[in-house]
C-alpha positions as CSV (number, residue, x, y, z in Angstrom):
1,M,0.5,-1.2,-1.9
2,S,-0.6,2.3,-1.2
3,S,-1.9,3.7,2.0
4,T,-3.1,6.8,3.7
5,D,-2.9,7.3,7.5
6,E,-6.1,5.3,7.9
7,R,-6.6,3.1,4.8
8,I,-4.6,0.4,3.0
9,T,-5.1,-0.5,-0.7
10,G,-3.2,-3.1,-2.8
11,F,-2.1,-6.7,-3.0
12,V,-0.8,-7.7,0.5
13,A,-0.1,-10.8,2.5
14,L,0.0,-11.8,6.1
15,V,3.1,-13.9,6.6
16,I,5.1,-15.5,9.3
17,Q,8.7,-14.3,9.5
18,P,10.6,-17.3,10.9
19,D,13.3,-17.4,13.6
20,P,16.8,-16.7,12.3
21,S,17.9,-20.4,12.4
22,T,15.0,-21.3,10.1
23,I,15.9,-18.5,7.7
24,L,19.5,-19.7,7.4
25,K,18.4,-23.3,6.9
26,A,16.0,-22.2,4.1
27,Y,18.8,-20.4,2.4
28,D,21.0,-23.5,2.6
29,L,18.3,-25.8,1.4
30,A,17.5,-23.6,-1.6
31,Q,21.1,-23.3,-2.5
32,T,21.5,-27.1,-2.4
33,L,18.3,-28.2,-4.2
34,M,17.5,-25.5,-6.8
35,P,18.9,-26.1,-10.3
36,A,21.8,-24.1,-11.5
37,A,20.8,-20.8,-12.9
38,A,17.3,-21.2,-11.5
39,E,14.8,-18.5,-12.4
40,Q,14.4,-17.6,-8.7
41,V,16.2,-18.9,-5.6
42,T,15.5,-17.9,-2.0
43,A,18.8,-16.3,-0.8
44,P,20.0,-13.5,1.4
45,G,18.2,-10.4,0.5
46,S,14.9,-12.4,0.1
47,L,12.9,-13.2,3.2
48,P,11.9,-16.9,3.7
49,H,8.4,-16.8,5.0
50,L,5.2,-18.8,5.5
51,T,2.1,-17.2,4.1
52,L,-1.1,-17.2,6.1
53,T,-3.2,-15.4,3.5
54,Q,-2.9,-13.0,0.6
55,C,-5.4,-10.8,-1.2
56,A,-6.0,-7.5,-2.9
57,L,-7.5,-5.0,-0.5
58,R,-9.3,-1.8,-1.2
59,D,-9.5,1.0,1.4
60,A,-9.0,-1.4,4.3
61,P,-9.0,0.4,7.7
62,R,-5.5,0.3,9.0
63,E,-6.8,-0.4,12.5
64,R,-8.5,-3.6,11.3
65,V,-5.3,-4.8,9.6
66,R,-3.4,-4.0,12.8
67,E,-5.8,-6.1,14.8
68,F,-5.3,-9.0,12.5
69,V,-1.5,-8.8,12.9
70,A,-1.8,-8.5,16.7
71,R,-4.2,-11.4,17.1
72,L,-2.0,-13.6,14.8
73,D,1.1,-12.7,16.8
74,D,-0.7,-13.7,20.0
75,A,-2.0,-16.9,18.5
76,L,1.3,-18.2,17.2
77,R,3.8,-16.8,19.8
78,G,5.8,-19.7,21.0
79,A,4.2,-22.3,18.7
80,A,6.6,-24.9,17.4
81,I,5.9,-25.6,13.7
82,P,7.7,-28.7,12.3
83,L,8.9,-28.5,8.7
84,G,9.7,-31.7,6.8
85,A,9.0,-32.7,3.2
86,V,10.4,-30.6,0.3
87,V,8.1,-30.9,-2.6
88,T,7.6,-29.6,-6.1
89,F,4.4,-27.7,-6.9
90,G,2.7,-26.3,-9.9
91,A,4.8,-25.1,-12.9
92,G,8.1,-25.3,-11.0
93,F,7.9,-24.2,-7.4
94,L,9.9,-25.9,-4.6
95,F,8.2,-25.8,-1.2
96,W,9.6,-26.8,2.2
97,C,6.3,-27.8,3.8
98,A,5.0,-27.8,7.3
99,E,4.2,-31.2,8.7
100,A,0.5,-32.2,8.3
101,V,-0.2,-33.2,11.9
102,G,0.6,-32.1,15.4
103,P,-0.1,-29.2,17.8
104,G,2.0,-26.7,15.8
105,R,0.2,-27.6,12.6
106,R,-3.2,-27.2,14.3
107,A,-2.2,-23.8,15.6
108,L,-1.1,-22.8,12.1
109,Q,-4.3,-24.0,10.5
110,A,-6.4,-22.1,13.0
111,A,-4.3,-18.9,12.4
112,H,-4.7,-19.3,8.7
113,E,-8.5,-19.8,8.9
114,Y,-8.7,-16.6,10.9
115,A,-6.3,-14.7,8.5
116,V,-8.4,-15.4,5.4
117,T,-11.3,-13.4,6.8
118,L,-9.2,-10.3,6.3
119,A,-10.8,-10.3,2.8
120,D,-14.4,-9.9,4.3
121,R,-15.9,-6.8,2.7
122,L,-12.5,-5.4,1.9
123,L,-11.5,-7.3,-1.3
124,D,-10.9,-5.2,-4.3
125,P,-13.2,-6.7,-6.9
126,V,-11.3,-5.2,-9.9
127,A,-7.8,-6.3,-8.8
128,N,-9.1,-9.6,-7.6
129,E,-10.5,-10.5,-11.1
130,A,-6.9,-11.0,-12.2
131,V,-6.4,-13.4,-9.3
132,V,-9.5,-15.4,-10.3
133,E,-8.3,-15.6,-13.9
134,A,-4.8,-16.7,-12.9
135,T,-6.3,-19.3,-10.6
136,A,-8.5,-20.7,-13.4
137,R,-5.5,-21.0,-15.7
138,A,-3.1,-22.5,-13.1
139,F,-5.6,-25.1,-11.8
140,A,-7.5,-26.0,-14.9
141,D,-10.7,-24.2,-13.8
142,E,-11.1,-26.3,-10.7
143,P,-14.4,-25.0,-9.3
144,E,-13.5,-25.0,-5.6
145,L,-10.2,-23.1,-6.1
146,V,-11.7,-20.6,-8.5
147,A,-14.5,-20.0,-5.9
148,N,-12.0,-19.6,-3.1
149,A,-10.1,-17.0,-5.2
150,R,-13.2,-15.1,-6.0
151,R,-14.4,-15.0,-2.4
152,Y,-11.1,-14.7,-0.5
153,G,-8.5,-13.6,-3.0
154,Y,-6.5,-16.7,-2.3
155,A,-7.2,-20.2,-3.8
156,L,-5.3,-22.6,-1.5
157,I,-7.3,-22.1,1.7
158,R,-8.8,-24.2,4.5
159,E,-8.8,-27.9,3.5
160,R,-6.5,-27.0,0.6
161,Y,-4.1,-24.9,2.6
162,L,-0.5,-26.0,2.1
163,P,1.7,-24.1,4.5
164,H,5.3,-23.9,3.3
165,I,8.4,-21.8,2.8
166,T,9.1,-21.3,-0.9
167,L,12.7,-22.2,-1.7
168,G,12.6,-21.1,-5.4
169,F,11.1,-21.4,-8.8
170,D,12.3,-23.0,-12.0
171,P,10.3,-24.5,-14.9
172,R,12.6,-27.5,-14.9
173,L,11.1,-28.6,-11.6
174,G,7.6,-28.6,-13.2
175,G,8.2,-30.4,-16.5
176,G,6.8,-33.9,-16.3
177,R,7.1,-34.2,-12.6
178,P,3.8,-35.0,-10.7
179,A,2.5,-32.1,-8.6
180,G,3.6,-32.6,-5.0
181,S,6.5,-34.9,-5.8
182,S,8.8,-35.2,-2.8
183,M,12.4,-34.4,-3.5
184,T,13.8,-34.8,0.0
185,S,12.9,-34.1,3.6
186,L,14.6,-32.0,6.2
187,S,13.1,-32.2,9.7
188,H,13.4,-28.8,11.4
189,T,11.2,-27.0,13.9
190,M,10.6,-23.3,13.2
191,T,9.2,-20.7,15.5
192,M,7.6,-17.4,14.7
193,D,9.7,-14.3,14.9
194,R,6.8,-12.1,14.1
195,I,3.8,-11.6,11.8
196,V,4.5,-9.3,8.9
197,L,2.3,-7.4,6.5
198,A,4.1,-7.8,3.2
199,R,3.8,-7.0,-0.5
200,L,4.6,-10.2,-2.6
201,G,6.1,-10.1,-6.0
202,R,6.7,-12.6,-8.7
203,Y,6.7,-16.2,-7.5
204,G,5.7,-15.1,-4.0
205,R,8.9,-13.3,-3.2
206,V,8.6,-10.6,-0.4
207,E,9.2,-7.3,-2.1
208,A,8.6,-5.1,1.0
209,T,7.2,-5.2,4.5
210,F,5.1,-2.5,6.1
211,S,4.4,-1.3,9.6
212,V,0.8,-1.0,10.6
């Protein structure tokens, strides 16, 4: 991500930084469940997080991004978000997922649906073409997801939103295992510490956070 005093350009995400207890539980769960010598494991030095949206911005007014962060902070402050099932996803991700029902999940869904509008008129069409192409490859050209990526820079939105904390990635978790296969469940209620503007790297790892 690059920025001037007033503009932000680059691939960014609006993410929830969980409370310290949830962060520690995510580290423990990743250590327990990820295969030995996994390609990526969420561990100290890597921030467990729950993504609300991600997209490639071009010349986004810093004040507008700041307003998104502030509104999301207000919307989710004090919300209890239950986590439960641990599932495999895609080519080898391991997700600790938010429960599908309940007041916390409804608050999270509403925050997500607001967050995706960050892309309105600010999406970088050149950078986003790579997102569209990657989505088409990953999801066998599924029209809805490709259209989501083209419009919002993020495929798994709205009805397809799957809020989760990524525990790691390893191809051995994807080979021959049905997508969404449940490995286990750990019931835990997370709360939001704060909303963070982040740069995500490979497999969704937070590489840096930024003040707006």
